[in-house]
N, C-alpha and C positions, 0 to 999 in steps of 0.2 A: 442483895434481895430488898434492902431497904429503899434503894433507888428504884426498884421496879414497883414497890409498894406504894411509893410517893406518886409515881407516874399514874398507876392505876387508881389511886384515890382522886388525883386530879382528873383524870378522865371521867370518872363516876360523877364528880361534881359538875363537869360540864355537860353531862348527859350522854356522853360518848361510850355506851354499854359495850359495842364491839371491840373498842379498844381495850376496855377493861378486861374481857374475856382473851383477847389475844396476848396481854401481858401476862395474865394470871393463870391460863390454862397452858401451863408449860411443864415439862417433864423436871426440870431442874426446882421448880416450887415445891415446898414441902406441904403435902395435902392435909397434915395434921396441925398446921398453922392455923389458929382459930381466927387470926386477923384476916387472912387470905379467905378462908371460907366465910367469913362475915360479909366481906365486900362482895364475893361471888354470889353469896345468897341475896344480897341486898338487889344486886344487878339483875338476877333471875327474877326477884320478886318485881322489880320495875317492869319486866318484860311479860310478866304475868305467867311465868313458867313455874308454876306451884310447886311440882314434883321435884325439879331441880333445886329450887330454892329450899324446900323442905329438907332436902339430902344435906346440903350445905350447913342449914342452921342445926340440924341433928349432929353433924359432925362437930360444930362449935361446942354444943351441949355436952357431948360425950368427953371432950377435952377440958371444958370449963362449966361444970354443972351449975354453977351458981350465976352463969351469964344472963341477966335479966333481958337485955336486948334480943338475944336469939329466942329466948323463950316467948317473948311478945310477938315476935315474927311467926314462930310456930303455931301460936294460938290464932293469930290473924289468918293464917293460911287454912288451919284446920275449920275454922269458921267459915271461911270461903268455900271450902270443898265440901261442908256438910250442909251448905243453904240450900233449902227446899222450899218452894212456894207451891202449895197444894192447888190453888186456883190457877196458876199460871202454867205449871209444868204437868198437870194432870190431864190427859187425854179425855 
């Protein structure tokens, strides 16, 4: 598991997000592992897949309620999703 996580972190740092998903989206990976969910969430965040990222970060917070990094991402995503500019988006 640690070897896969290390490879996934290296792929994330190189910006190879598809490789991160291929390594971590695997049946043998524990979905309750907050490190895995955090890395997946950050990868989805980079791809602007807000719903999937939010699900991953919420999974981290459910296991580690005091995880400030995950809470920060959740706040940023919620701000992105509730953004509304009345002059631009109002017909």
